[in-house]
C-alpha positions in Angstrom: 23.1 -1.7 -9.0 24.7 -5.2 -9.4 25.7 -4.3 -13.0 27.2 -1.0 -11.7 29.3 -3.0 -9.3 30.7 -5.2 -12.0 31.3 -2.2 -14.3 33.3 -0.4 -11.6 35.0 -3.2 -9.8 37.7 -1.2 -8.0 35.3 1.5 -6.8 32.7 -1.0 -5.9 35.2 -2.8 -3.7 34.9 0.0 -1.2 31.3 1.2 -1.7 29.6 -1.9 -2.9 25.8 -1.7 -2.7 23.6 -4.5 -3.8 19.9 -4.7 -4.5 18.1 -8.0 -4.7 14.6 -8.8 -6.0 11.8 -9.2 -3.5 11.0 -12.8 -2.8 7.6 -14.6 -3.0 5.3 -14.0 -0.1 5.2 -16.5 2.7 2.9 -17.2 5.6 3.5 -14.9 8.6 5.7 -16.3 11.3 4.2 -17.1 14.6 5.5 -14.4 17.0 5.3 -13.5 20.6 3.2 -10.4 21.6 4.7 -7.1 20.6 6.0 -5.4 23.7 5.2 -1.8 22.6 8.7 -0.5 22.1 9.1 1.9 19.2 10.8 0.4 16.2 13.9 2.2 14.7 15.5 1.1 11.5 19.1 2.2 10.8 19.5 1.5 7.1 22.7 0.8 5.2 24.5 2.5 2.4 22.2 4.0 -0.2 23.4 5.7 -3.3 20.0 7.1 -4.3 19.8 9.0 -1.0 22.7 11.3 -1.8 21.5 14.4 -3.5 23.7 17.1 -5.2 22.4 20.7 -4.7 19.0 19.7 -3.3 16.3 22.2 -4.0 18.0 24.0 -6.8 17.7 23.8 -10.6 20.9 21.7 -10.6 19.5 19.0 -8.2 20.4 15.5 -9.2 21.6 12.2 -7.7 25.1 12.4 -6.4 26.0 9.2 -8.2 25.9 9.8 -11.9 23.9 7.5 -14.2 25.9 4.7 -15.7 24.8 4.3 -19.3 26.1 1.2 -21.2 26.8 3.3 -24.3 28.8 5.9 -22.5 30.8 3.2 -20.6 31.5 1.3 -23.9 32.6 4.6 -25.5 34.9 5.5 -22.6 36.5 2.0 -22.6 36.7 1.9 -26.4 38.4 5.4 -26.5 40.8 4.2 -23.9 41.7 1.0 -25.8 42.1 2.9 -29.1 44.4 5.5 -27.5 46.4 2.9 -25.6 47.0 0.9 -28.8 47.8 3.9 -30.9 50.3 5.3 -28.4 51.5 1.8 -27.2 50.9 3.0 -23.6 48.3 1.7 -21.2 48.2 5.0 -19.4 45.9 6.4 -22.1 43.4 3.6 -21.4 43.7 4.2 -17.7 43.1 7.9 -18.0 40.0 7.4 -20.1 38.5 5.0 -17.6 39.4 7.2 -14.6 37.9 10.2 -16.3 34.6 8.4 -16.9 34.5 6.9 -13.3 35.3 10.3 -11.7 32.4 11.8 -13.7 30.1 9.2 -12.3 31.3 9.1 -8.7 33.4 12.2 -8.1 30.7 14.2 -6.3 30.9 11.7 -3.4 34.4 12.9 -2.5 35.2 14.3 1.0 37.7 17.0 1.8 40.9 16.6 3.9 38.9 16.9 7.1 36.3 14.3 6.2 33.5 16.7 5.3 31.6 16.5 2.0 33.6 18.3 -0.6 30.5 19.2 -2.6 27.0 20.3 -1.8 25.6 16.9 -1.2 22.8 16.2 1.3 20.4 13.5 2.5 16.8 13.9 3.5 16.5 13.1 7.2 13.4 11.7 8.9 13.4 13.1 12.4 9.8 12.0 13.3 7.8 8.8 13.0 7.1 7.3 9.6 3.5 8.5 9.9 4.7 12.0 9.1 6.3 11.1 5.8 3.8 9.8 3.1 6.6 9.2 0.6 8.0 6.4 2.8 4.8 4.4 2.1 5.7 4.4 -1.6 9.0 2.6 -1.2 9.5 -0.8 -2.8 9.6 -3.9 -0.7 13.3 -4.8 -1.1 15.7 -5.1 1.8 15.5 -2.2 4.2 12.6 -0.7 2.4 10.8 -4.1 2.9 11.7 -4.0 6.6 10.2 -0.5 6.9 7.0 -1.5 5.1 6.5 -4.6 7.2 7.2 -2.7 10.4 4.6 0.0 9.6 2.0 -2.7 9.0 3.0 -4.6 12.1 3.3 -1.8 14.7 1.6 1.2 13.1 3.6 3.9 11.2 3.4 6.1 14.3 5.6 3.7 16.2 8.2 3.3 13.4 11.2 5.5 12.9 13.7 5.5 10.0 17.3 6.7 10.3 18.6 7.6 6.9 21.9 9.5 6.7 24.9 10.4 4.6 26.7 7.1 5.0 30.0 8.7 3.8 30.4 10.9 6.9 31.5 10.6 10.6 29.8 7.7 12.5 30.2 9.6 15.7 28.1 12.5 14.4 25.6 10.0 13.2 25.5 8.6 16.7 24.3 12.0 17.9 21.5 11.9 15.4 20.5 8.4 16.3 20.4 9.5 20.0 18.1 12.4 19.0 15.8 10.0 17.1 15.8 7.5 20.0 14.8 10.3 22.4 12.1 11.5 20.0 10.6 8.0 19.8 10.6 7.7 23.6 9.0 11.1 24.0 6.3 10.3 21.4 5.5 6.9 22.8 6.0 7.4 26.6 8.1 4.2 26.6 11.5 3.8 28.2 13.2 1.8 25.5 13.2 1.2 21.7 14.0 -1.7 19.5 16.8 -1.0 17.1 17.5 -2.8 13.8 20.6 -1.9 11.9 21.5 -3.1 8.5 24.8 -3.1 6.6 26.6 0.2 7.2 24.1 0.8 10.0 26.1 -1.6 12.1 29.0 0.8 12.7 26.5 3.7 13.3 24.8 1.6 16.0 28.1 0.6 17.6 29.1 4.3 17.6 25.8 5.1 19.3 26.4 2.5 22.0 30.0 3.8 22.5 28.9 7.4 23.0 25.5 7.0 24.8 25.3 3.5 26.2 22.5 1.0 25.9 20.1 2.0 28.6 17.4 3.0 26.0 17.8 -0.1 23.8 15.5 -3.1 24.5 16.5 -5.3 21.5 19.3 -4.6 19.1 19.5 -6.6 15.8 22.6 -6.6 13.6 21.5 -7.6 10.0 24.4 -8.2 7.6 26.2 -5.4 9.3 29.5 -3.7 9.7 29.7 -3.8 13.5 32.9 -5.8 13.4 34.7 -4.0 10.5 35.4 -5.2 7.0 38.2 -6.8 5.1 37.3 -4.9 1.9 38.1 -1.4 3.4 41.2 -2.8 5.1 42.6 -4.5 2.0 41.8 -1.7 -0.5 43.1 1.1 1.7 46.4 -0.9 2.0 46.6 -1.2 -1.8 45.9 -4.9 -1.8 44.0 -5.5 -4.9 43.8 -8.8 -6.9 41.2 -10.7 -8.8 40.6 -14.4 -8.2 39.2 -16.4 -11.0 36.9 -18.6 -8.9 35.6 -15.6 -7.0 35.0 -13.7 -10.2 33.2 -16.6 -11.8 31.0 -17.1 -8.8 30.2 -13.4 -8.3 29.2 -13.1 -12.0 27.3 -16.4 -11.9 25.4 -15.5 -8.7 24.6 -11.9 -9.6 23.9 -12.2 -13.3 23.0 -15.7 -14.2 21.0 -17.3 -11.4 17.8 -16.8 -13.3 19.3 -17.1 -16.8 20.1 -20.6 -18.0 21.9 -19.6 -21.2 24.1 -17.2 -19.2 24.7 -20.0 -16.6 25.9 -22.3 -19.4 28.1 -19.6 -20.8 29.8 -18.8 -17.5 30.2 -22.5 -16.7 31.8 -23.1 -20.1 34.1 -20.1 -19.9 35.2 -21.2 -16.4 35.9 -24.8 -17.5 38.1 -23.7 -20.4 39.9 -21.4 -18.0 38.9 -18.1 -19.6 38.4 -16.6 -16.1 41.9 -17.8 -15.2 43.4 -16.2 -18.2 41.5 -12.9 -17.6 42.6 -12.8 -14.0 46.2 -13.5 -14.9 46.1 -10.7 -17.3 44.6 -8.3 -14.8 46.8 -9.3 -11.9 50.1 -9.6 -13.8 49.7 -6.8 -16.4 47.0 -4.4 -15.7 47.0 -3.9 -12.0 50.8 -3.2 -11.7 50.6 -0.7 -14.5 47.2 0.9 -13.6 47.0 0.8 -9.8 49.1 3.8 -8.8 47.2 6.1 -11.2 43.8 4.7 -10.2 44.6 5.2 -6.6 46.2 8.7 -7.0 43.6 10.1 -9.3 40.5 8.4 -8.2 40.4 6.1 -5.1 42.4 8.3 -2.8 40.8 11.6 -3.6 37.2 10.2 -3.7 37.3 7.6 -0.9 40.5 8.2 1.0 39.0 10.8 3.3 35.6 9.3 3.8 35.2 8.8 7.5 32.8 5.8 7.1 35.4 3.9 5.1 38.1 4.4 7.8 35.6 3.4 10.6 35.6 -0.1 9.1 39.3 -0.7 8.9 40.5 -3.6 11.0 43.2 -2.9 13.6 45.7 -5.2 12.1 45.8 -3.3 8.9 45.3 0.2 10.1 49.0 1.5 10.2 49.7 0.1 6.8 46.5 1.7 5.4 47.5 5.1 6.8 50.9 4.8 5.3 49.6 3.7 1.9 46.9 6.4 1.6 48.6 9.4 3.1 52.3 8.6 2.9 54.4 11.8 2.9 51.2 13.9 3.3 50.4 12.8 6.9 50.9 16.4 8.2 48.4 17.8 5.6 45.8 15.2 6.7 46.7 15.3 10.5 43.1 16.2 11.5 41.6 13.5 9.5 44.1 10.9 10.7 43.3 11.9 14.3 39.7 11.1 13.5 40.6 7.7 12.1 42.5 7.0 15.3 39.3 7.6 17.3 37.7 4.9 15.1 40.5 2.6 16.1 39.7 3.3 19.7 36.2 2.3 19.0 37.4 -0.9 17.3 39.6 -1.7 20.3 36.6 -1.4 22.6 33.8 -2.8 20.5 33.6 -6.2 22.3 33.5 -4.6 25.7 30.9 -2.0 24.5 28.7 -4.8 23.1 29.2 -7.1 26.1 28.4 -4.3 28.5 25.2 -3.6 26.6 24.1 -7.2 26.9 25.0 -7.4 30.5 23.0 -4.2 31.1 19.8 -5.8 29.8 19.9 -5.1 26.0 19.0 -8.2 24.1 21.3 -8.6 21.0 20.9 -10.7 17.9 23.4 -11.1 15.1 22.3 -12.3 11.7 24.7 -12.9 8.8 24.6 -14.8 5.5 27.3 -16.8 3.7 28.3 -18.7 0.6 27.7 -15.8 -1.8 30.8 -14.3 -3.5 32.0 -10.8 -2.4 33.1 -8.3 -5.0 36.1 -10.3 -6.3 38.9 -7.7 -6.2 40.5 -8.3 -2.8 41.7 -11.4 -0.9 40.4 -10.7 2.6 37.6 -12.9 3.9 38.3 -15.6 1.3 35.6 -14.3 -1.0 32.9 -15.8 1.2 30.2 -13.4 2.1 26.7 -12.2 1.2 27.5 -10.6 -2.1 28.7 -7.4 -0.4 30.3 -8.0 3.0 32.4 -10.8 4.3 30.7 -13.5 6.4 33.4 -13.8 9.1 33.0 -10.1 10.0 29.2 -9.8 9.8 28.9 -12.8 12.1 31.1 -11.2 14.8 34.5 -12.7 14.0 33.5 -16.2 12.9 35.7 -18.9 11.4 34.5 -19.2 7.8 36.0 -21.3 5.1 37.0 -19.7 1.8 34.3 -19.6 -0.9 33.7 -23.0 -2.4 35.5 -24.8 0.4 34.7 -26.2 3.8 36.7 -26.2 7.0 37.5 -29.8 6.3 36.4 -33.2 7.5 39.1 -33.3 10.1 38.3 -29.8 11.5 37.5 -29.9 15.2 35.5 -26.9 16.5 35.7 -25.7 20.0 32.0 -26.3 20.3 30.6 -29.0 17.9 27.0 -27.5 17.9 28.4 -24.2 16.6 29.7 -25.8 13.4 27.3 -25.4 10.4 26.0 -28.6 8.9 28.0 -27.9 5.7 31.2 -27.4 7.8 31.7 -23.9 6.3 31.0 -21.7 9.4 32.2 -22.1 13.0 30.5 -19.8 15.4 32.3 -21.1 18.5 34.4 -18.0 19.0 32.0 -15.2 17.8 31.2 -12.5 20.3 27.7 -13.9 20.9 27.6 -17.7 20.1 24.1 -18.1 21.6 22.6 -15.1 19.8 24.1 -15.5 16.3 22.3 -16.9 13.2 24.1 -17.9 10.0 22.0 -18.3 6.9 23.5 -20.1 3.8 22.8 -18.7 0.4 21.0 -15.4 1.3 22.1 -12.1 -0.2 23.0 -9.0 1.6 20.5 -7.8 4.2 17.6 -9.8 2.6 14.4 -9.3 4.7 12.4 -8.2 1.6 8.7 -7.6 2.2 6.5 -10.7 2.5 9.3 -13.2 2.7 10.1 -15.8 5.3 13.3 -14.0 6.0 11.3 -10.9 6.9 9.1 -13.1 9.2 12.3 -14.3 10.9 13.5 -10.8 11.6 10.2 -9.7 13.2 10.0 -12.9 15.2 13.4 -12.0 16.6 12.5 -8.4 17.3 9.2 -9.3 19.0 10.3 -12.4 20.9 9.3 -12.0 24.6 12.1 -13.3 26.7 15.8 -14.3 26.3 16.3 -14.2 22.5 18.8 -17.0 21.5 19.3 -19.6 18.9 17.2 -22.1 21.0 14.2 -19.8 21.3 12.4 -21.4 18.3 12.6 -24.8 16.5 11.5 -23.0 13.4 14.5 -20.7 13.4 17.6 -22.7 14.5 21.1 -21.2 14.5 21.9 -22.5 11.0 19.4 -22.2 8.1 19.4 -22.1 4.4 17.7 -19.6 2.1 16.2 -20.0 -1.3 16.5 -17.3 -3.9 13.0 -16.2 -2.8 14.3 -15.8 0.8 12.4 -18.8 2.0 14.3 -20.2 5.1 14.8 -23.9 5.5 16.4 -26.1 8.1 19.2 -28.3 7.1 
């Protein structure tokens, strides 16, 4: 998936998904007694879950297979045509045609519904009813599900898998149905809810529509509950490639375990090859290609995806509507009205979350930092967890740009909320006492058998007021190895 992201940078800027290798096993964390609440996992974006024409002879993954040979052929054809005709539009057309073939089936119509016959298998009962779930790998959300089944028993574990492109408010209805099913099955009055990545906006939508009375503990893991810069920037047409972000993204995602590739990237960066490449892209290619890429691919495929608009930050919303819909606002009036509802949710998100906590729901926020985001937009300063920006997943934190600190002279409002490396300040996040920032970990993490996984389940199971002082083993600021082993500073 990481190679797919790099191959399709502009598309990946909106729909970036990232899979990381499972880490080495660690000793189980010491936890408090499990309180008996059913466990519900709301997963993030998953390309493999989108199926075109399920149950027919034409059934296949909605996302087409990216083959190196075909990609090279498309790019080569475009370059040859562009050179022959002395017109970059020929190159652009060739690339767009290829990318649309790969991703075009994900498009939504002008009302925000799936344009094609695309579906997702739903799991409306406990995990014990679905043998195939036991065959999943141990990476990220799959690792969480596997560990939860072992820890609590599959009959007490529920999995919310959904079509992440579509309306979060409709997903809220399905989450509510799953919560009620879990309570009916268990005879309990509350559930524990863990939401990862895109699951953050789904969980927030659930709280907005149904309240928090049935939620005992809510964990946001690398999640979208505070919106994202990537959707806000890209929907406003703000696209640029930064050489340091590009170098770091490539280095972290392709070369961490490959010394020759590390040396190559380091050498290329030192002799300013990345600078030259980014100057070419920003000064020459983007101005000439952007309108066509947006008009023929990004707008028709992603411009009417409800999930994308649910993540737009209020300060960029009006500009995004103008850029994407322009003179066609009347044609897309129903969809724009839906996006306005998401802005209502964004305006109330802090009050919704604070009300949930005041009502007795224990909330934990976990986010990672110091990994490069997809390097094609400026928002968030490139500092994230390989997919999402750290400032947003931490609940509106102050985070230095990638590769920098907040400075030796920076004075936080609360000194103990400043990370030891002076990169993250959690003083003003929505829940300073309930937010953990982990340096170096990739998106979601929590792979099966890792220390990160132990940390998550310690947090879910903790009996009492969960906060950053609840355990000396898991302080507010930690560091992660590539094997997801957590260390104190």
